[in-house]
N, C-alpha and C positions, 0 to 999 in steps of 0.2 A: 352621387357625388355633387351634382349641381344643386340639388335640394339642400344638402348640408351646407354648401357655400352660401346659399341664399339665407338660410337660418342664421348662420354665423354673421353675415352682413347685417341682418336685421338686429341681432343682439348688439353689435358694435354701434349701429346707428342709435339704438335706444340709450346706450351708455353715453355716447357723445351728446345726445340731446339732453339727458339728465344733467350731465356735468356743465353743459352750456347754460342751462336754466339756473343751476345752482350758483355757478361762478359769475355769470353776467346776465342778469335778468333783462336789463335794458337792451343789450345786443340781441338776445334771442327774440324779444318782442319786436324790435325794429326789423329784423330779418323776416319774421313771420308776416308782419304787416306789409313789407315791401313785396314779398312773394304773393300774398293775396291780392295786392293791387295790380301786379303785373298779370296774374292769371285772370283777374276780372277784366282787364283791358283786352286781353287776347280773346276771352269768351265774348266780349262785346263786339269785337271785330267779326267773329263768326256769326253772331246774331244779325249784325248790320255791316256788310262788307264795305260800306262807304267810310267807316271809321278806320283810322290808320292802324297798321300792323308793324311791329318792329322789323326793321330791315336786316338783311344778312350781315352788313358791315357794322351794325350796332353791336358792340361787345357787352352790353349790359346783361343780356341773358346768360352769356357764357361766364361772366365774372360772378354774377349772383349765384349761379349754380355751384361754383367752387365754394363760396361762403356757406351756402345752405348745406352742402354735403359735409363740410368741416364742422358745422354746428349740429349735425344730425337731424336737420329739418328736411328730410326727404324719405321716400319709401323706396328702398332698393328693389322691392318686388315689382314696382311699376316702371322701372327704368327700361328703356328700349335700347338694346344694343345693336340690333340689326333690323332693317326694314325690308320688306319684300313687296312685290307687286301684288295687287289684289287679284284674286282669281274670280272671274266673273260669275261662274255658276257654282262655286263651292258650297254656299249655304243650301242651295237647292239639292245638290247631289248628296250632301251630308244628311239632309232631312229625309230624302228618299231611302238612303241606306239604313237610317235609323228605323223608319217605318217597316222596311223589309225584315228587320231583325226582331221586331216585337213578337211575332208568333213563337219564337224559340225560347222566350222567357217564361218561367213558371214561378208561381208563388209558393213559397215554403212557409207553412204556418209556424214551424219550430224556430226558424231563424227570423221570421218577421220581415223578410225582405224578398226581393225578386231573385 
């Protein structure tokens, strides 16, 4: 059901984006350029921490997000709804589990997969 909702959100986003580009080319171009500029500034901050980062009380990011979503210029599959703490050894444990399961896999010539 979650996958179906994501596909539906993706289709709605594509329709919004198409209608925004068709009805208001200049607005869509301005929103895309502003989004690219903000993302470039944030990436530059992570490359060089001495550069400024938008503060929490700055409402620009929240306001531009509403406009981008209304214009369909976002990817609903990349949206983060919940954040969790990083598990320190999760990648290592996952890798070791995967390695331990490899002997159980067999190649099937008829199917062409494992």
